Every structure is written in C-alpha cells, then in structure tokens.
C-alpha positions in Angstrom: 0.0 0.0 0.0 3.0 2.3 0.5 3.6 2.3 -3.3 0.2 3.8 -3.8 0.9 6.7 -1.5 4.3 7.2 -3.0 2.8 7.2 -6.5 0.1 9.7 -5.4 2.7 12.0 -3.9 4.9 11.9 -7.0 2.0 12.6 -9.3 0.7 15.5 -7.2 4.2 17.0 -6.9 4.7 16.7 -10.7 1.3 18.3 -11.3 2.1 21.2 -8.9 5.5 21.7 -10.6 4.0 21.9 -14.0 1.2 24.2 -12.8 3.8 26.5 -11.2 5.6 26.8 -14.6 2.3 27.8 -16.2 1.6 30.2 -13.4 4.9 31.9 -13.8 5.1 31.8 -17.6 1.5 32.5 -18.5 1.2 35.1 -21.2 -2.1 36.6 -19.9 -3.8 37.1 -16.6 -6.5 34.6 -17.4 -3.8 31.9 -18.0 -2.4 32.7 -14.6 -5.8 32.6 -13.0 -6.5 29.1 -14.5 -3.1 28.0 -13.3 -3.8 29.3 -9.8 -7.1 27.5 -9.7 -5.4 24.3 -10.8 -2.7 24.7 -8.1 -5.4 25.1 -5.5 -7.2 22.0 -6.8 -3.9 20.1 -6.7 -3.4 21.3 -3.1 -6.8 20.2 -2.2 -6.1 16.7 -3.7 -2.9 16.6 -1.7 -4.7 17.5 1.5 -7.3 14.8 0.7 -4.6 12.2 0.1 -3.0 13.2 3.4 -6.4 12.8 5.2 -6.7 9.3 3.6 -3.1 8.4 4.5 -3.2 9.6 8.1 -6.8 8.6 8.7 -7.3 12.1 10.2 -10.5 13.9 9.1 -9.9 17.2 10.8 -8.1 18.5 7.7 -11.3 18.3 5.6 -12.5 21.5 7.2 -9.4 23.2 5.8 -10.2 21.7 2.4 -13.7 23.2 2.5 -12.4 26.6 3.5 -9.8 26.4 0.7 -12.5 25.6 -1.8 -14.7 28.5 -0.8 -11.8 31.0 -0.8 -10.7 29.8 -4.2 -14.1 30.0 -5.7 -14.8 33.5 -4.3 -11.3 34.7 -5.5 -11.7 33.3 -9.0 -15.1 34.8 -9.4 -13.9 38.2 -8.1 -10.8 38.3 -10.4 -12.9 37.2 -13.4 -15.5 39.8 -12.7 -13.2 42.8 -12.0 -10.3 41.9 -14.3 -8.8 44.6 -16.4 -8.1 43.6 -20.1 -4.5 42.9 -20.9 -2.6 45.7 -22.6 -1.4 45.1 -26.2 -4.0 42.6 -27.3 -4.7 42.5 -31.0 -8.0 43.8 -32.3 -10.5 41.1 -33.3 -11.3 40.7 -37.1 -13.9 43.1 -38.2 -13.6 45.4 -35.3 -11.4 47.4 -33.0 -11.1 48.1 -29.3 -11.7 51.3 -27.4 -9.6 52.5 -24.4 -11.5 50.3 -21.9 -10.9 47.2 -24.1 -14.5 46.8 -25.4 -15.0 45.7 -29.0 -16.3 48.3 -31.4 -18.0 47.2 -34.7 -16.8 48.9 -37.8 -19.3 50.6 -40.0 
C-alpha cells in the first residue's frame, strides 16, 4: 500500500510543478488565473490524500475553506479583471480605451 501513497505524492508533486511553470510563464492574466485555480485544486487533492493516508478527518475543514476562498477569489478576479494591454483587435472590429469591442461601420 505504500507504493500507492508514493505514486500519489509523486504525481501530485509533478502536477504542482507543471502548474507553477504555467503560473509563472502564462502570457495573460487569465492563463495565470487558471493555473492558480489548478494549483489550489492540486493542493486540495494533496490534503485529501493526506487525510486518507493519516486517517485524520480534521483537515477536511481546511479543504472546505480552501475551496470556498478559491471560488470567491476566482469569481472576483474574473469579474473585475482589467483587459491585458497590447492585445490584438478582433477581425472586423477594434477596441476602445477600456478594451470593449467596437464594430466597424
């Protein structure tokens, strides 16, 4: 059974490492937001695996709190996000100063 826990730890560590690369190298703020959500999900999986390994259910309250904070943070950032500077205009339109699409014609 120890091989299962070791495999789970290795896979979660690899997932966290790959997600950190995306978080640091993401070209836009939305890429970084998705990477941060993924990192929180991997962290929650790690806490759940620890709860199963140690047979300690007290950490599940922390998982619930982490899920709530992550959800509220993601919704807040997505709602109040400022458009990235230097984005290309969409075909058939252009963008004004606030980043909204204007139709030509």
